[in-house]
C-alpha positions, 0 to 999 in steps of 0.5 A: 521503465514502463510503469502503471497508472493508478487513478480514479478521475480528474482533479484527484491524486495519481500515482505512477511508478518511476525508475527509482521511486513513485511519481505523484500527480494532481490534475496534470501537474507533478507534485513532490512527495512532501506535498503528498504527505501533507495531503495524506495528513488531512484524513485520519484513515489516509494518514494511517495507510500512508504511514503503514506504507512508509513502515513497510518501505523501511522494512523492505529496504532493511531486508535488501541490506540484509540480503546484500550483506549475506550475498557478500559474505557468501561470495567471500566464503566461496572465493576463499574456498572456506566452508559455505556457511548456511547462515549466509544462504539463509540470510540471503534468501530470507532478506530477498523474500521479505524484501519482495513481500514488504515491497508489495505490501508497501505498494498496496498500502500506497494504493489504499491511501490514494484510493481513500484520498480520492474517495473524498471527492466522490459524490455521496450515495443517496439511499432510499428513505423508505425501508421495508423489513420483514418481521416475525414475532409471537404475533405472527408474520408481518412487514414493517416500513421504516421512513 
């Protein structure tokens, strides 16, 4: 299954989509999910994004389960020529839709966590030490310099 590549630069954490789950690489070596979880705990914001991703993953998996149970119920209603219950159809569609939505949200939060983790390796941006501010008050119009 072709996947996508998500990386910022060398020596940082990379994410590949695998067949059943994501694959994580640091430099050129593959690392386990438990190691990624440990790395995400190092920063408060990355840990928040990572835990939000895991929550959405659990909700997505439960939604798939609801969808499958509703599909089996719908199939048994059709097979035994009983009245098709609209609850089965609604459960299937709701489970399928919410599963797709929460899977996308899970993926986005994984990306945010990895981006935030990788941004810790970026060099800090230097700003100019002089700021020019326009000033208008009761005394008139002026310019102030802040060092």
